[in-house]
N, C-alpha and C positions, 0 to 999 in steps of 0.2 A: 652797817647802814646801807652800803652799796648793794649788798645782796638783797636786803629788804626792799630797796627801790626797784630792783629788777623783778622781784616777786610781785610787787604791786602793779608794775607795768604789765607783766604777763597776765595777771588776773584781769586787768582792765581791757587788754587786747582780746582775751577770750570772751569777756562779757560783750564787747563791741561786736565781735564776730557772730556771737549768738544772736544779738539784736538784728544784725544785718541779715542773717539767715532767715529769721522770722519774717522780716519785711519782704524778703524775696519770695517767701512761701505764699504770701498773700496775692501774688500775681498769677498763680496757677491753682486750679481746683475746680470744684463743682458746687453749685447751689441747688438744693433739692426743694422744689415747691410742691405743695398740695393745692390742687385746684378744685373748686366747686362751681358748677355752672347749671343754670336752669335750662332744660331742653324740652321741646314739645314732644309729646308721645308720637309714636309712628302714625303718620297721616295727619297730624295736627299742625297748627300754625303757632308761631311764637306769640305768647301773650294771650292765648285763648283759654287759659286756666287749666287745661289738661296737660300738665307738665310734670317732669321728674327732675330731681337734682342728681347730676352725674358728678362723681368724684374721680379724679385721676391725678397722676403725678407728672411733673415736668422737671427736667434736669438741664441746668445751664452750665456748660463747660466753658472755662475761660483760661487762656494762657497766651503769652507773647502778644498782647494787644488784639487778640481775636477771640470770638466767642461763638457758641452754637447752642441753640435750644432744641432739645429732643423731648418728645411727648410720648408717654406710654399710652397704649390703646385703651380708651375708656371702656368701662363696663356699662353697656346700655340695657342691662336687664334682659338680655336675650334677643334684643332687636338687631344686634350686629353692630360692628364698629363703623368707622368712617372710611375704611379702606376701599369700599366700592364706589365712592364718589370721586369725581374728577379732582385732580390735584397733582398726583404723581410726584416723583422726586422728593424734594424736601419741603415742598411748599404747600400748595392749596391755600386756603384762607387760614390755615392753622400755623402760620409761620411765626417767627419770633419778633414781631413788631407789627408792621402793616398799618396803612392809613386808617384812621378812624377807630383805633383800638382793636385791631384784629390780632392782638398779640396771642394770648393763650386761648382766646375764645372767639370774639366777633360773633359770627353766626355758626361757629363750630363746624364749618365745612372743611373739605379737603381731606387729607389722609392723616391728620393729626401728627404730621411729621415734625419738622423743626424749622429753624431759620438761622442763618448765619448773621453774625454781627461784627462790624469793624469797630472795635472798642477804641482804637487809636484815633480813627476818623470820626467817631460818633455817628455811625450810620448803620441802619438795618439793611441787610441784603436779602431782598425777597427773591425766593427761588421757585422755579416752576418747571415741570416736565410735562409735555403733552401725553395724555393717556395712550394715544396711538403711536407714540414714538418716544419711549422712555430713555432712549440712548442719548437724546439731546436735552441739555439743561440750559435754561435761560435765567438771568438774574437782573434785578433792578435795584439801584441804590435809593434809600430813603433816609434823609438826615433826621437826627433826633429833633423832635418838635418841642418847643417850649410849652410848659404847662399854661393853660388858659384859666382865668378866674381862680387862681390858686389862693387859698386862704390858709395862712400859716398858723400854727398853734404852738404854745409853749409846752405842751405835753410831750413827754418822752416815755419810752419803754424799751425793754430789751427783746429782740427777736433773734433766735438762733445764736444768741450770745453777743449780739451787736446792739449798741445804743442807737435808737431810731428816733427821728423827729416825726411829728404828726402834721398832716396837711389835708385839706379838702380840695380836690381838683375835678373839673368837669371835662369829659371827653365825649364828643358827639352826643351832647345833651344828657349824658349819664354822669351822675356825681359819684365820685369814689373817695372813700376815706383811705388815705395813703400813709404808710409808715416807711421811712427811708433812712438809710445810714450813709454817712460820709466817712466811714472808717475803712473803706476798701479803696484800693488805688485805681479804680476805674468807675465809669458811670454806666448804668444799665437799668432798663425796666422792661418786663415782659410785654407791656403795652406802651406804645409810643405816646408821649404827651403827658406822662404822669409825674415827671420829676419837677417839683416846684422851684428848686434853686438852679435847675439846669445841670446839676451834677449830683452824684450819689448813686446808690443802688436801692431800688424799691424792693423791700423784703416782704411787704404785705400791702394788699389793696382790696377793698370791698365795695362793690357796686350793688345795684338793685338786682342784677341777674347773674353776677359772677363774682368770685373772689379767689384770691390766692395768697398763700402764706409760706414763707421759707421755713422749713422744718429743720434744715441742717445746712451749714456752710463748711465744706471739707477742703482744706488746703492740701493738695497732693499733686503729683505729676499727672498731666492729662495725656492719656495714651490714645484717646479717640481722635479720629481725623476731624478737625474743625475748620479745615480750609475748603473753599469752594472747589467743586469738581474742576479738573484741569481743562475740560472742554466747554466750560460754562460760557455762554455768549451774553454779553451785556446788552440790554435793551432799556428803553425808557419805561417809566412807571405806567404810562398810558398803554404802551404796547403790551406790557405784561398783563395789565388789567383786561385788555381785549382778548388775550389768549385764554385767560380764565373764563371769561364770559362765553367764549366760543366753546370751550370744553364743557361748561355747564349746560349750554344749550344742546349740545350733542348728547349729553347724558340724559337730559329730560326727554329728548326725542326717542332715544332707545327705550327709556322706561315706559313711555306712552305706547310705543310699538309693541311692548311685551304684555300690555294689559288686555 
């Protein structure tokens, strides 16, 4: 009887250790998103009807309370990527959050790089490097914004193996159908302002001009560097916005001069 008790205790400890290991694994890994965005043809304007749908992938790495969104260069059907536009560094307008829904899309400017996220502090870290001085990096903090006009639904479905709840959320006058899970030990959305309950991870969202869906959540050690550059200088959101506008203005002037 004594040996049987020891055996049962050992089995219970092994099972508990296994459950703990699984729980720990959920704190580190990568979410792979497929993104679709409507883009104007070269020389066209947004909403003029002459548009194409661009599909590309984004990868959100997370570990130890930090995260980083990286974007693969989209295929523009031969018109070139976003690398020639101002943005530099990890930012541009293609960062991992951004005011007014500049997460995976916004106006799809910048170099389609990525953005850092403070998961522990619930903040996006907008990063920018000036095109004429890529050795210097600036960053501004942006707190997670609560979802506005959120309409919750009783509908649920599984995405990438996770149970998700449905909601309808409006960001900058654009309505999104959102699917989010609360089965992960952190909160995150590629676009700021999409989380209806203020917590959870958005695994799918669809608006009139863009959509993204998680195709895979892989729990594994993260070897990529997801920390801010050591020399990154903190500025305000207004200062960072002014830097971007100045860079865009210089870019336009150079483009006009080459015509």
